[in-house]
C-alpha positions, 0 to 999 in steps of 0.5 A: 226772495226777501222774507217780508210780511205786510202788517195792515191796521186801521188806525193806531192811537197808541202802542199801549192798547192790547191789540196794538201792543201785541202787533208791535211785539210780533213785528219786533220778534219778526224783524229781529229774526231777519224779516221786513215788517212794514206798517200800513195803516188806513188812517195816520197818527202820531203814534205810528210816527214815534219810531216804535215800529221796527220798520217803514210806516206808510198811511194809505189815506182811507178815512171811510169805507163808504168813500169812493176813493176807498176802493181805489186806494185798496186796489193801489195798496194791493198793487203796491204789495204785489210789485214789492214782492210780498206774498202775505199781509196780516190784517188787524182790526175791522176796516181792513178785514172788511175792505181789503181781502178781495183786492189783496187776493186779486193781487196774488196776496195771501191774507191772514186776519186777526180776530181778538175778541168775541166781535159782539159790536158787529152790526148785521151789515158787517157780518153779511160783508164779513161772510162774503169776504171770508172767501178771499181769506186764507187764515184766521188768527184768533187769540183764544178757543172761544173767539175761534168758535165765534169766528166760525159761527158768526162769520161762517169759517171752517174750523180748518182755516182758524188757528189759535195763537195765545196773546204774548206776555209783555215784560218779564213775569219774574220781575213782577211780585206776586202776593201769596193768596190763601188758596181757599179763596178765589182770585179774579183778575183782569188785565185790560183797559178800563173802558166799556168795550172791555166789559169790566162790569161782567 
């Protein structure tokens, strides 16, 4: 059987954002190792068509989870993956995690979801849905132990279903000049987009 895994994301605005860049780096590594890594996006964008992704990119056409067509398209995606011989799908972002796991599970597809933040923007309704659909999720990949704990507390996962894989490093650290700092003074750094959701003020 071919080595293949489907990546599924809500939307890709640009590849320089945190989750998008990590997703792209993972896909490129798998592709270099001989894996097929198609990307399915619920909503299309210019970024996914710029040739950066190391495989085909397919737009599913789900613009709203409340639209009646969303369920039909989710079922069609699961059928397509099963027909293509896929055994696993890696889901990124919120909408994919809310909508797709039950459909993929019914299609015999193993479901891995990514959790890359503390989920502080989840509404009560979203959390209730996430607790229900977790039964169709095989593994959660968190990017820190704090996020892993939060996933267990908020979404009800047992710790044995959550694994921690820290973010990969983009670029060569040896090429980045480091300024010597007095060891007696604390140093605080932030690597993130300067946006409110990153809580820079904290």
